[in-house]
C-alpha positions as CSV (number, residue, x, y, z in Angstrom):
1,M,94.5,83.8,128.8
2,A,91.4,86.5,127.9
3,S,88.3,86.5,130.0
4,T,85.5,87.2,128.3
5,T,82.1,88.5,129.4
6,A,78.9,88.9,127.5
7,T,77.3,92.2,127.5
8,I,73.4,93.3,126.0
9,E,74.5,96.8,125.6
10,D,76.1,96.3,121.8
11,A,75.7,92.8,121.3
12,P,76.6,90.9,119.2
13,G,80.1,90.8,120.6
14,R,82.2,90.0,123.7
15,D,84.5,91.9,125.9
16,V,88.4,90.6,125.8
17,H,90.3,91.7,129.3
18,A,94.2,91.4,129.3
19,P,95.8,91.6,132.4
20,I,98.7,94.7,132.5
21,P,101.8,93.1,133.9
22,G,103.1,94.6,137.3
23,D,106.3,95.7,135.5
24,F,104.8,97.2,132.7
25,R,106.1,101.0,132.3
26,L,105.4,103.7,129.8
27,E,108.1,105.0,128.0
28,S,107.9,108.2,130.3
29,G,108.6,105.6,133.1
30,E,105.5,106.2,134.5
31,A,102.8,103.2,135.8
32,L,99.1,102.9,134.5
33,T,96.5,102.9,137.7
34,A,94.5,100.2,135.3
35,T,95.6,96.3,135.8
36,Q,94.1,95.5,132.5
37,V,93.5,96.6,129.0
38,V,89.8,96.0,127.6
39,G,88.8,95.5,124.2
40,R,86.1,93.8,122.6
41,V,85.4,91.6,119.2
42,H,82.4,91.9,116.9
43,G,81.8,89.6,114.2
44,A,82.6,86.8,112.2
45,P,84.4,84.3,114.6
46,D,86.3,82.9,111.6
47,G,86.9,86.0,109.7
48,P,89.8,88.4,109.3
49,L,91.3,89.9,112.0
50,V,90.7,93.6,111.4
51,V,91.6,96.3,114.4
52,V,89.3,99.3,114.3
53,A,90.7,102.3,116.5
54,G,89.4,106.0,116.5
55,G,89.9,109.7,118.0
56,I,90.6,109.9,121.6
57,S,87.0,110.0,122.3
58,S,86.6,106.5,120.7
59,G,86.7,102.9,122.7
60,R,85.8,99.5,122.0
61,F,82.2,100.2,120.9
62,P,83.2,101.0,117.3
63,T,79.4,100.5,116.3
64,R,78.7,104.1,118.5
65,W,81.2,106.2,117.5
66,W,81.7,104.8,113.8
67,P,78.0,103.8,113.0
68,W,78.2,103.9,109.4
69,A,81.2,102.2,108.6
70,V,81.1,99.4,111.3
71,R,78.0,97.9,110.3
72,T,76.6,94.9,108.7
73,G,76.6,95.5,104.9
74,G,79.2,98.6,105.3
75,P,82.5,99.3,104.7
76,I,83.6,97.3,107.6
77,D,81.2,94.2,107.6
78,P,80.9,92.4,110.9
79,D,79.7,89.6,108.9
80,R,82.6,89.6,106.7
81,V,85.3,90.2,109.5
82,R,86.1,89.9,113.0
83,V,86.3,93.4,114.3
84,L,88.5,94.1,117.2
85,A,88.6,97.3,119.2
86,F,89.8,98.4,122.4
87,D,89.7,101.4,125.2
88,L,92.4,103.6,125.5
89,L,94.1,104.2,128.6
90,P,94.2,106.5,130.7
91,G,90.5,105.7,131.3
92,R,88.3,108.1,132.5
93,D,88.6,108.1,136.2
94,E,92.3,107.2,136.3
95,P,95.1,109.8,136.9
96,G,96.7,111.6,133.9
97,V,99.9,110.0,132.6
98,T,102.6,111.1,130.0
99,I,101.5,108.5,127.5
100,T,102.6,107.6,123.7
101,T,100.8,106.4,121.1
102,A,103.9,103.4,121.0
103,D,102.7,102.7,124.5
104,Q,99.0,102.3,123.3
105,A,100.7,100.0,120.3
106,R,102.2,97.8,123.5
107,L,99.1,97.6,124.8
108,L,97.2,96.4,122.0
109,G,100.1,93.7,121.7
110,L,98.8,92.6,125.0
111,L,95.2,92.6,124.4
112,L,96.0,90.5,121.2
113,D,98.2,88.0,123.1
114,A,95.7,87.5,125.6
115,L,93.6,86.6,122.3
116,D,96.1,84.1,121.4
117,E,96.5,86.4,118.0
118,P,99.6,86.2,116.7
119,R,98.9,88.8,113.6
120,I,96.2,91.4,112.7
121,D,95.3,91.1,109.3
122,A,94.3,94.7,108.8
123,F,94.5,97.7,111.0
124,I,91.8,101.0,110.4
125,G,92.9,104.2,112.1
126,A,91.5,107.5,112.3
127,S,92.6,110.4,113.7
128,Y,94.4,109.3,117.0
129,G,93.8,105.8,116.2
130,G,95.8,106.0,112.7
131,C,99.1,107.5,115.0
132,V,98.7,104.1,117.2
133,G,98.2,102.2,114.1
134,L,101.6,103.4,112.5
135,A,103.5,103.0,116.1
136,F,102.0,99.4,115.9
137,A,103.0,98.9,112.6
138,A,106.3,100.4,113.6
139,A,107.0,98.2,116.9
140,F,105.5,95.0,115.7
141,P,106.1,94.9,111.8
142,E,105.6,91.0,111.8
143,R,101.9,91.5,113.6
144,L,100.2,93.4,110.9
145,G,99.3,92.6,107.7
146,E,97.8,95.8,106.3
147,L,97.3,99.5,107.5
148,A,95.1,102.2,106.9
149,V,95.4,105.9,108.2
150,I,92.5,108.3,107.5
151,S,93.3,111.9,108.8
152,A,96.4,111.0,110.7
153,A,100.2,111.0,109.7
154,H,103.7,110.5,111.4
155,R,104.0,113.2,113.0
156,A,102.1,116.4,115.3
157,H,102.2,119.5,113.3
158,P,103.4,122.4,115.4
159,A,100.1,124.4,114.5
160,A,97.8,121.5,115.6
161,T,100.1,121.5,119.3
162,A,99.9,124.9,119.3
163,W,95.7,124.5,119.7
164,R,96.0,121.5,121.9
165,G,98.5,123.3,124.2
166,V,96.2,125.8,124.9
167,Q,93.0,123.1,125.3
168,R,95.3,121.3,128.1
169,R,96.3,124.8,130.0
170,L,92.6,125.4,129.9
171,L,91.7,122.2,131.5
172,A,94.2,122.4,133.9
173,F,93.4,125.8,135.1
174,A,89.8,124.9,135.5
175,R,90.5,121.8,137.4
176,D,92.6,123.3,139.5
177,C,90.0,126.4,140.3
178,G,87.3,123.5,141.0
179,R,85.4,124.1,137.9
180,E,86.4,121.0,135.8
181,A,83.1,120.3,134.1
182,E,83.2,123.9,132.9
183,G,86.7,123.3,131.6
184,I,86.2,120.6,129.8
185,A,82.9,121.9,127.9
186,L,84.7,125.0,127.2
187,A,88.0,122.8,125.9
188,R,85.6,121.0,123.7
189,Q,84.3,124.2,122.0
190,L,87.6,125.6,121.2
191,A,88.4,121.8,119.9
192,M,85.3,121.9,117.8
193,T,87.0,125.0,115.8
194,T,89.8,122.9,114.9
195,Y,87.8,120.3,114.0
196,R,85.8,121.7,111.6
197,T,86.7,124.7,108.6
198,A,85.6,128.2,108.6
199,D,83.6,127.3,105.2
200,E,81.3,124.9,106.9
201,F,80.7,127.3,109.7
202,A,80.0,130.5,106.9
203,L,77.4,128.0,105.5
204,R,75.7,126.9,108.6
205,F,75.5,130.2,110.6
206,S,74.4,133.6,110.5
207,P,76.3,136.4,111.4
208,T,73.4,138.3,113.2
209,P,75.0,139.4,116.5
210,P,73.2,139.1,119.8
211,A,71.5,142.1,121.7
212,E,74.2,142.6,124.3
213,A,78.0,142.5,124.3
214,G,79.1,138.7,125.6
215,A,75.9,136.8,124.8
216,A,76.2,134.1,122.4
217,Y,76.3,134.3,118.8
218,P,74.7,131.3,116.1
219,V,77.7,129.6,116.1
220,C,78.9,130.0,120.0
221,D,75.3,128.2,120.6
222,Y,76.3,125.3,118.2
223,L,79.4,125.1,120.2
224,I,78.1,125.8,123.6
225,A,75.7,122.8,122.5
226,R,78.6,120.8,122.0
227,G,80.9,121.3,125.0
228,A,77.5,120.8,127.1
229,G,77.4,117.3,125.7
230,Y,81.0,116.3,126.1
231,A,81.2,117.8,129.8
232,D,80.5,113.9,131.4
233,A,82.6,112.3,128.6
234,T,86.0,112.5,130.2
235,S,88.0,113.8,132.4
236,A,90.5,116.7,132.3
237,G,93.3,114.4,133.6
238,R,92.6,112.0,131.0
239,W,91.8,114.2,128.2
240,I,95.3,116.4,128.8
241,S,97.3,112.9,129.0
242,L,96.0,111.9,125.4
243,S,96.0,115.1,123.9
244,D,99.8,115.3,124.9
245,S,100.4,111.8,123.3
246,L,99.2,113.4,120.1
247,D,101.6,115.6,120.2
248,R,104.6,113.2,121.4
249,H,103.5,111.0,118.4
250,R,106.9,110.7,116.1
251,V,107.2,107.4,113.8
252,D,109.9,107.0,111.0
253,P,107.6,106.3,108.0
254,A,110.4,104.2,106.9
255,A,109.5,102.0,109.9
256,V,106.2,101.3,108.5
257,R,106.9,98.4,106.2
258,C,103.6,96.9,105.7
259,P,101.0,97.8,102.7
260,L,99.7,101.4,103.9
261,T,96.7,103.4,102.6
262,V,96.9,107.2,103.6
263,V,93.7,108.7,103.5
264,G,94.0,113.2,104.0
265,F,92.0,115.9,103.3
266,T,93.2,119.2,102.2
267,S,90.9,121.0,104.3
268,D,92.6,119.5,107.4
269,A,93.5,122.0,110.0
270,L,95.2,119.8,112.4
271,V,96.3,116.8,110.1
272,P,98.1,119.3,107.2
273,I,97.4,117.5,103.6
274,A,101.3,118.4,103.1
275,D,102.2,115.5,105.8
276,S,100.0,112.9,104.6
277,R,102.1,113.1,101.8
278,E,105.2,113.3,103.1
279,L,104.0,110.3,105.0
280,A,102.8,108.5,101.6
281,A,106.4,109.5,99.8
282,R,108.4,108.0,103.0
283,A,106.9,105.0,103.4
284,P,108.7,102.0,101.5
285,N,105.6,100.0,100.7
286,L,102.6,102.3,99.9
287,R,99.4,101.1,98.5
288,R,97.5,104.3,97.8
289,L,97.4,108.0,98.5
290,I,93.9,109.2,98.7
291,E,93.7,113.1,99.3
292,A,90.2,115.2,98.7
293,P,88.7,118.4,99.9
294,S,86.0,118.1,102.5
295,I,83.8,121.0,104.2
296,F,84.5,119.0,107.1
297,G,87.8,119.7,107.9
298,H,89.7,117.2,110.3
299,D,86.0,115.5,110.9
300,A,86.0,114.4,107.6
301,F,86.9,110.7,108.5
302,L,83.1,110.7,110.7
303,K,81.6,112.4,107.5
304,E,83.0,111.5,104.5
305,R,81.1,108.6,103.9
306,E,81.4,107.5,100.4
307,L,84.9,107.9,99.4
308,I,86.1,106.4,103.2
309,G,83.9,104.2,102.2
310,R,85.1,103.1,98.8
311,A,89.0,103.4,100.5
312,L,88.3,100.9,103.1
313,H,86.3,98.4,100.3
314,D,90.1,98.4,99.0
315,V,91.6,98.1,101.9
316,L,89.4,94.9,102.8
317,S,88.5,93.3,99.8
318,S,91.2,91.3,99.5
319,L,90.9,89.4,102.7
320,T,87.6,89.2,102.2
321,A,87.4,87.7,98.8
322,S,88.5,84.1,99.3
323,Q,86.3,83.4,102.3
324,P,83.7,80.7,102.0
325,S,80.5,81.7,100.9
326,E,79.0,81.4,104.6
327,I,81.5,83.7,106.1
328,A,81.4,86.5,103.0
329,A,77.8,86.5,102.1
């Protein structure tokens, strides 16, 4: 049975805790330190169930990391649907483990069992969350009605693995030298150069050099600020685990049998548009492939509100069209 606790931090909504069985093992054979999966349910109590999952920094409060998308009147409207989001494992203060997107899908299954929910009406996944959605669709085809993945594909591209590998080695080096927070900040700076595009940097930042060699250029000031703002958000071990999880991600598109919407961006260096096209071409029940340019690269899922909003409306409209007026209003 799920336990629930009310919080005023992100009201309305309720936290949901699902126990992790003592014999639960990851695909690696490792055990998690965590004893429970924690999620949060928002919105219409009788509405269709929509799972929302984002990047490795996301969690059970989607109105914080995707505020324009998950809001009253927004593309994912809590007045019309029940929104379930969950905290990815391992947690910030847990030891790092070798965890896959299929493991995350199994953990979500435990949360659904605790909620006594046999089926998700729709799964909306962006970036790492899209990878988890694909893994869930492959592992639990009977439990998923519809899937939309944004800035995510069925495999990790070797170029993305190369960038993330440098980040992981930087994180491990800093941690082992006793300078973990500095390593996290530097790794985040490097990550930001892969999330965004050269065109955006050219438009936003002057190439004016600093007075001395080694001092920060204008674009470096931006990256340094982004790194400093992230230093307390995670541990090196957790970031290494989830970064590695992205690079282990593999799903056979043929195993994703539910209706599938794929949204990709031609400027995304981490998820090349060719991979989004391949996923769409090989999926047996493709609803729609949407591809578009964006100056924001991989972060387009956070920034391209109009395009993604229309795509999500199309995915969810069939779920809400038949609702009673008192729910859909």
